[in-house]
N, C-alpha and C positions, 0 to 999 in steps of 0.2 A: 513747302519751301527748305531747300537745304542749304544754305550760307558760310562759305568756309571762307576767315579772314588769314591776311598774312602776304609775305612775299612770292615769290615761283619759287622757293623751296619747299614752301608746303604750308600746315596750321595746325592750330593746338587742336585736334580733334580727340574727340572722347573715340572708348575703345568701341563704340557701335557706330561711331561718326563716321562716313564714308569721307575718306581724305584727298584731299585736291594738290597734286603735283603736278603741274602741267613742266611740258619739257621744252626749255628754250631753241629756238627755231633759229638753226647755223646759219645764217646769210651769208654766202664766201662773195665777197666784191669782186667784180671784174676789175683785171691788170688795168692801171690810167684812172678809172673809177675811183671819186673820192667816197669820203665814209658818207652813209646815209643819217639821217638827223630824225634818230623813232621816237615818238614820244612816250616819254618818262612812264607815263600814267596809260600806254598800250604797247608794252613791249612784245616783239614777234614769239609765239608757240608755235610747237607743232600741232596741236590742240587748238588754238586758236585760227592761224589757216586752215584746217580743214573743215572748222566750223564757217571760216569765211566764206570759202568757196562752194560750200552748199549754198548757204544763205544769196551769195551773187548769180549762181543761175535758181532759185528760186521762184517758182512763177507764184506761192500762194500770197508773194507779196506786190500783188498788182489785184487789182479791185476784181477781176472777169479771170483772174488764173490763167494768163494767156501768156504776160510777161515778166521777162525778169531783167533785172543788169543787161542778161547778157544779150538779150532781143536785141539792141541800140549797139555794142561792144561786141561785135564778130570775129574770133580769132580767126580766119581768114584775111580778113580787113585787116588786122593790127589792131582787135577788137575796137575798131569804129562802127560807123553804118553806113552801106555803099548810099544809099539814098540822101539825096540833098538834104531833105529833112527825115528825123524820126518821128514817127505816128506814134502817139500813146493810142493808151486802152478805149479812148473814147473816141478815137478816129480823128482825133487836131492833130494838124501837126504842127512840128518847133517851129522856130524862127533861127534856129543856128546849127550848123553840122554838128554832130557827135564824134568828139575828139578824140584820138585814139589812146585808149590807158596804156604805157610805155615807160615807164623809170619816172613813174608818178611820184616814188619816194625819195626825189630827189628835185620833186617840184615847191618851191617853197609858195605859190599859190595857185589854184585851178580853175575850171573852167576860161572861154576865151575873154573875158573881162575881168580874171582874177579877181572877184569879187571873194571865193573859197582860200580862208589862210590854211586849210589842212584839210587833207582827204577822208577827216573821222567827219568836218563840217558840209563836204560837199556830197557825200554818203546817204547823208540824213536826206533829202531836199525829193529825189527823183520819186520814192514810198509814194508822199504824197502829195506831191505835187498832182491837180486834175488836170493836165495834160502831156498825163507823163505814165506813173502806172498808179495813180489818182485812189489809193487807199490808207485813208486818217492812222495815224500808227498807233493809236489805240488796237484796232479792229487786225492791224499789221500783228502785233505781238501777241494781238489774242488767239489767230491762228496758228502763231509758231510757238506758243503755249499748249493748247492745242494739242499738239505734236501730231505732225502730218505723216502721213502714212507712211511707215518703213524711214521715217526720219529719227528719230530719239531724242527731239531736237533739245529738252529737259537738259539728258543726260552731257549733248554733246555741248551745252551753256555753261554747265556744272565741270564739265571737262578743264572747257577754256578759262572760263571766268571763275569759278569756285563758288555760283551757283546755278541752280536751275529755274529761277526766275525769269524769263524771256523781256526785256527790256530794249526802248530803241537804243539808249546808247551805247547797251553792249552789244547791239547786232550791228551797230554801223562799227567798231573797233574791231568785230571782228572782219566785215569786208573791209575794212581799210590796210589788216593785217595781210589780207589775201593778196591786193591788192597791187603791196609794194614787196611782195617778192616776185613779182612781175616783172624780170629785167631781163632786159634784154641786150645781148653782147658778142654775140655770135656771128655777125654780118661778115663777109667778104672784108668791110676796108675791118671788124675787129680783129681775122686773122690777117691780116694784113700786118696789123700794127703791133701783131704780135710775133713777128716774120715766121709765119706759119706757110703764106702764100704772096705769091705774087698781082699787081693789076697789070690789066693792059695797056698797051699803049696809048689807048686810047680811054679807058680808065684815068689812068695817069694824066694824063693831059684837061680831061675834066677838073680833076682832084685841084690842078696848077689854077684852072679859071675861076674854078669855089675859090680860092683863096687869094687871088688879086682884086685892088681897087678897080672899080668901074670906070668906063668911058676913055673916051679918044683923051692922051695925052697933050693934042694939041691945042685942046676943047676945056677940058678938066686938071686942073691942078692936081696931081699924083697919078692922073687916070694911066691905066693899063692893060687897058683892052679886056677888065676881067669881069668875075660874075658878083662881085660886091657881095657874095654870097656867108664870109666870115663874119661879118659886121653882125651880123644876128643869131645866124646858125653857128658859131665857132663849133670848135670840139673840144674845147677845156671842160675837164671832165666826162669826155667824150658822151654828149648829150647830145649835141648837134641847136640849142637852142638857150640865149638867154635869159630867158624865160619874162622877159621885159615887154613892156607896151611898146607895140610900134604903130604909126599910121603908115603903112605902105605902099598908098595911095590909089586905095581901089575907089571911093565916091570922090566926088569935091564938097557936099553937104551930107548932114547926117542927121537928118531927121525920124528917117525907116529904125536905123540902131546907133547909136551914137557911142555906143563900145564900151569903153573906161568912164566915160564921162558921168554914164548913167550910175555908175557904183564912187567917183568922186565928187559930181556937182558939181567939176572946175572944166569951161570949155574948150581949156586948151589939151585935153584928154580926149573932144570927140574924133572921133575916127581910127583911133588906138585899140588895139586889140594884142593881146598875149600872143606873142613867139610860138608856133607848136615847135615840135621833133622833127626833122628830117629823117627820126632812123625808120625805116619801112613805110618812108613816103610814097614809094611807090606802088604799096596794096592800099593805101589809105584814102585815096579818090571816094571825092569828090573835094577837094581844095579849097583853103579859105572860110573863114567864121560863115558865111553863109551858102560853103560849097556850088559858087558861081562857077568855078572850073573844074572842069570833069577830066584832065588829062594836066601830065607833065610839063605836057609842048605850050599849053596853054599859059600855065603858071611863067613859064620863064621867056614867053612871047610879052608879059602884061610886064616884069621888072625890065624885060632888054627895052621898052617904050619910055620907062622911068618912071610910070604910075600918071594917075590924076593929079594936078596944081589944087592943092588945098591949104588953108592957112596952118593947117597942123602936120602936114606933110614933113614927114620922118625924114630929116637931112644926109642921110644918105641913099636917098630917090633921086636919081639925074633926071625930075622931067622936064628941066632948065636948062639943060646942056647938050638937051639929044640922048636921053638915053642911054644903056649900056654899051651901044655898039658893037653887040656880039656876029661874028660870022655865023652862017650856018650849019659849019663843023663843028664849031665854039660849043650849040647849043648841044648838037647830039653827043659829045662827047660830054657836057655835064648832065645830060640824059647817063648817060653810060655811069658815071661816078655816083650818080644819085641810085640809081640801080644797086652799086656795091652795100650803099645801107642796109638792105632788104637780109632781113633775119627770118628765114624758114624754121631754125631749130626755133624760133618764138614763138614762132604763132601756132606750132605742132604740138608745142611741150605736154603732154598728157594731165601734166598738172595742174593747169589751166582749164583745160577742159568740162564739160557740163558732167556734174559727178553722176547724174541722176539716172 
């Protein structure tokens, strides 16, 4: 085993020892985006991101060598799964829809119930999960250590981390580095914000609906016949999510999936799930934590009704006051606006595709 110590500047190596000198990765922040909080113990490097991309697409990390992370996070679907539930290597289906991997370097928690605080924590689980890739980590690292044909993983680990010993911790760190580079910032909406294009009249009308309070003003105090979208999907930081937990009125009881309450143990968190980003939403169907809606039209119709009443329903929902009262033309305009959040440059970026 070769191990190097020291910072990114290199190491104090003898004359015959390999020199570890990783290259800092220059992540250019898009306009209007906030700084990314990168862990101090896992800085972005060119070598780490390269290794992470290879591991993200590595099928040897599944028990039957048939699946990689990319199997359930497909580029054409904004790195999500078009199936309602993903199917693991054993044929068992999951119980939640696979979320899109997009701008996760800004997410303060991961997964629908927010139980994972960091990318590193989240990436550790699917490899060993019996309903996903189903490969115990000792076997996984041994496969990588034994050097998959044509991969040269020990050298890649040395280049990225200064050691040719493969470990679960370094494996997930590399994948996390790669995922943090998966930044989407070139949708039509981004281009409009940068002054490079114009929205159509319909798109602009949909944007105004997106920004207005919902409900009939004669029934709802402050109502503006809007979509109420901005409360949870605001454009602050250009992320189109508040990354918070909300009960958006899908069900009246939560026996099958209590959501955030399964993490906190607090019944007041029942039915709450993390707000997904609306970026590339037109590409990432089906929608909601259980993938119950297969079109944007269904999603908007759900919100237009005000949702299903329950004890933990979010106060922004309008279930008791007649819903949002959106007219058909408003719904169409809102969908047109949502399509301006599609970033084909992101999903087609060759830096994110399968390198094998």
